[in-house]
VOGU-3710 file (C-alpha; in Angstrom, 3 decimals, decimal comma):
1> mdlfaegdlv> -21,992/-0,959/22,079  -20,097/1,684/20,104  -19,580/0,504/16,519  -17,410/1,688/13,644  -19,351/3,567/10,973  -18,688/4,802/7,458  -16,308/7,776/7,538  -14,904/7,039/11,006  -11,193/7,350/11,672  -9,707/3,965/12,527
11> llvdrkdrry> -6,267/3,043/13,829  -4,867/-0,353/12,813  -1,989/-1,693/14,900  0,048/-4,740/13,949  1,988/-7,135/16,207  5,116/-4,972/15,952  3,155/-1,882/17,024  3,252/-0,325/13,559  0,288/2,008/13,277  -1,905/2,964/10,322
21> lfnlksgdsf> -4,543/5,691/10,421  -7,290/6,134/7,814  -10,996/6,848/7,285  -13,366/3,944/6,713  -15,085/3,859/3,322  -17,225/1,058/1,909  -15,557/-0,565/-1,077  -12,050/0,472/-0,054  -9,397/-1,770/1,426  -6,241/-1,373/3,506
31> hshggivdhs> -3,064/-2,827/2,011  0,177/-3,605/3,835  2,974/-6,169/3,958  0,688/-8,207/6,215  -2,099/-8,459/3,673  -5,410/-6,797/2,867  -8,255/-5,746/5,153  -11,539/-4,663/3,563  -13,000/-1,562/5,190  -16,409/-3,239/5,094
41> siigqakgir> -15,086/-5,929/7,450  -14,502/-3,214/10,084  -17,620/-1,077/9,508  -20,343/-2,186/11,907  -17,890/-3,902/14,270  -17,095/-2,889/17,834  -14,428/-0,245/18,332  -11,480/-2,193/19,731  -11,722/-5,423/17,766  -9,070/-7,665/16,191
51> vrtnkgqvyy> -9,297/-8,202/12,434  -7,500/-10,675/10,180  -5,967/-9,945/6,777  -6,208/-12,207/3,750  -2,731/-13,490/4,712  -3,822/-14,401/8,222  -2,083/-11,499/9,980  -3,980/-10,010/12,941  -4,417/-6,263/13,448  -6,044/-4,397/16,310
61> atvptladyv> -8,668/-1,914/15,074  -9,453/0,893/17,479  -10,368/4,564/17,730  -7,302/6,819/17,504  -6,538/8,987/20,499  -5,626/12,624/19,997  -1,967/11,597/20,484  -2,306/9,015/17,684  -3,876/11,621/15,429  -1,316/14,323/16,190
71> tnlprssqvi> 1,646/12,124/15,286  0,052/11,166/11,955  -1,806/14,292/10,883  -1,100/16,155/7,619  1,047/19,186/8,368  2,217/22,421/6,841  4,935/22,828/9,473  6,539/20,930/12,351  3,934/19,899/14,936  4,191/19,995/18,712
81> ypkdigailm> 4,312/16,348/19,809  2,217/14,710/22,557  4,985/14,752/25,180  5,237/18,537/24,867  1,488/19,098/24,518  0,898/17,283/27,806  3,534/19,408/29,522  2,056/22,621/28,084  -1,384/21,712/29,437  0,084/21,081/32,894
91> ygdifpgatv> 2,624/23,916/33,092  -0,016/26,230/31,654  -2,645/24,882/34,074  -5,230/24,821/31,293  -8,570/24,326/33,033  -12,236/23,923/31,999  -13,760/27,332/31,372  -10,433/29,100/30,752  -10,038/31,934/28,263  -6,932/31,050/26,251
101> veagmgsaal> -5,023/32,857/23,523  -2,781/30,780/21,259  -0,466/31,978/18,510  1,322/29,954/15,847  -1,292/27,206/15,537  0,476/25,498/12,634  -1,303/22,204/11,934  -3,594/22,567/14,989  -2,142/19,747/17,104  -1,939/21,924/20,212
111> tmallraigp> -5,134/23,748/19,254  -7,189/20,554/19,484  -5,675/19,661/22,864  -6,446/23,151/24,191  -10,057/22,933/22,997  -10,492/19,632/24,822  -8,919/20,993/27,995  -10,987/24,186/28,242  -14,249/22,377/27,509  -17,456/23,943/26,173
121> sghlssyeir> -17,470/26,669/28,836  -14,020/27,973/27,874  -12,887/30,008/24,891  -9,863/29,718/22,615  -8,584/32,349/20,203  -5,823/31,222/17,838  -3,686/33,710/15,908  -2,156/32,578/12,616  -1,013/34,606/9,582  0,199/31,820/7,271
131> eeailqsken> -2,522/30,940/4,774  -1,315/27,375/4,190  -1,284/26,735/7,951  -4,815/28,120/8,331  -6,165/25,848/5,586  -4,366/22,764/6,932  -5,399/23,397/10,531  -9,062/23,754/9,557  -8,926/20,421/7,709  -7,243/18,682/10,652
141> idamdqsvan> -9,753/20,005/13,178  -12,674/18,972/10,951  -11,223/15,473/10,470  -11,041/14,966/14,239  -14,678/16,102/14,568  -13,623/18,688/17,154  -16,303/21,093/18,418  -15,435/24,690/17,451  -18,370/26,566/18,976  -15,992/28,195/21,474
151> fclreediye> -13,142/28,724/19,001  -12,075/31,889/17,187  -9,447/31,752/14,439  -7,867/35,169/14,021  -5,941/35,832/10,823  -3,978/38,479/12,696  -0,343/39,083/13,648  -0,146/38,683/17,419  3,066/40,743/17,400  0,721/43,686/16,793
161> giledsvdrv> -1,080/42,953/20,066  -3,591/40,627/21,728  -7,177/41,680/21,000  -8,865/39,739/23,827  -9,208/41,069/27,386  -9,085/39,219/30,721  -7,089/36,306/29,298  -6,333/33,406/31,652  -3,560/31,801/29,590  -1,327/32,745/26,647
171> ildlpepwkv> 0,301/29,876/24,702  2,873/30,775/22,050  4,658/28,761/19,360  6,463/31,639/17,668  10,024/32,471/16,595  10,115/35,700/18,634  7,709/35,374/21,588  9,472/38,173/23,478  7,651/40,553/21,136  4,385/39,502/22,810
181> igsagrklvp> 5,513/40,033/26,416  4,186/43,590/26,650  0,765/42,730/25,243  0,522/39,531/27,314  1,400/41,484/30,450  -1,485/43,883/29,788  -4,101/41,299/28,776  -3,451/38,442/31,223  -5,470/38,355/34,416  -3,461/38,680/37,684
191> ggimvcflpt> -1,658/35,372/38,205  -2,308/34,374/34,582  0,225/32,117/32,878  2,156/32,381/29,626  3,827/29,281/28,133  6,084/29,380/25,068  7,377/26,495/22,953  10,799/27,125/21,399  13,120/24,858/19,359  16,502/26,419/20,222
201> ilqvhnlaft> 18,276/27,317/23,446  19,268/30,747/22,091  15,568/31,618/21,778  15,018/30,302/25,300  17,816/32,463/26,678  16,484/35,575/24,968  12,929/35,008/26,169  13,764/33,915/29,712  16,189/36,799/30,263  13,623/39,291/28,934
211> lqtessfemv> 10,932/37,867/31,227  13,289/37,953/34,233  13,863/41,676/33,710  10,189/42,429/33,059  8,233/43,644/36,104  4,962/42,158/34,788  6,123/38,541/35,183  7,440/36,233/37,913  8,215/32,505/38,296  10,063/32,197/34,997
221> esveillrpw> 10,899/28,553/34,330  12,579/26,800/31,385  12,335/23,019/30,862  12,935/20,336/28,268  10,865/17,138/28,131  12,511/13,845/27,105  10,543/10,630/26,584  12,163/7,180/26,740  9,932/4,163/26,016  10,821/0,735/27,443
231> hiaansarpm> 10,538/-2,701/25,886  9,071/-5,269/28,282  9,191/-9,001/27,484  8,935/-12,227/29,489  12,634/-12,359/30,369  13,852/-8,829/29,757  13,188/-5,162/30,369  15,279/-2,598/28,506  14,958/0,912/27,127  13,980/1,130/23,474
241> hrmvghtgfl> 16,801/1,805/21,024  15,034/4,979/19,944  13,710/7,659/22,258  11,842/10,907/21,698  14,638/13,282/22,593  14,853/16,984/21,911  11,829/18,480/20,185  11,784/21,855/21,903  11,903/23,805/25,155  9,083/25,211/27,276
251> vsarkcvgll> 9,342/28,578/28,982  6,591/29,556/31,426  5,950/32,677/33,510  3,181/34,144/35,677  1,617/37,587/35,532  2,515/39,909/38,414  0,465/43,043/39,159  3,091/44,888/41,178  4,524/45,332/44,684  2,344/45,619/47,784
261> e> 3,745/48,509/49,828
//
């Protein structure tokens, strides 16, 4: 049986689905409106157990998923949320063993998902020039105990060009991704995919129009992902009052090697 140990990340969830993420440390305690839970009462217990506070409130103690971690991680900039990360992995067709180039890693939310998707046989290079983002992303990756044997952090400006060759996928979270189109077109393998995350429709229009007029790319597609949770009870089923609406747009395109005469 897998047990909680000192230093592990734990997610506590109350009856109203409020979530609390922290590292377990002997001698410490978790405090909330529902009471106090000593960390020592969780250490050594099975992962996925219910615990009771000193006020009698019950919390579910479990291992956080990457989605749980991403929505709660310390950040130096706005993160890409799980609904968009999932779409990027699918639209980008990120596969085990892929060689991926990422730029604009920010707090490393997408970086960690990419590392999981490519597996130990793949390789990820992440370009980032902001010092505070580099420091924060390293801390976040370490806290999630993510393997980095196949990871290269480049403190380089990707607008100056992609250094890797034979790249399967290019994933960009940048203000001006159209500046990377030329380099991506040269470095992507035939049929390779580029996916860009953009917050505004004006950026989308600029990028998509540039890609549509660029002979190195085909299958240009622009989408927005909206997520609406539902509340299910014994006698009712209704959408939640809050939904995860606009967070950004995704623009994807595929590398084309030319016209067969």
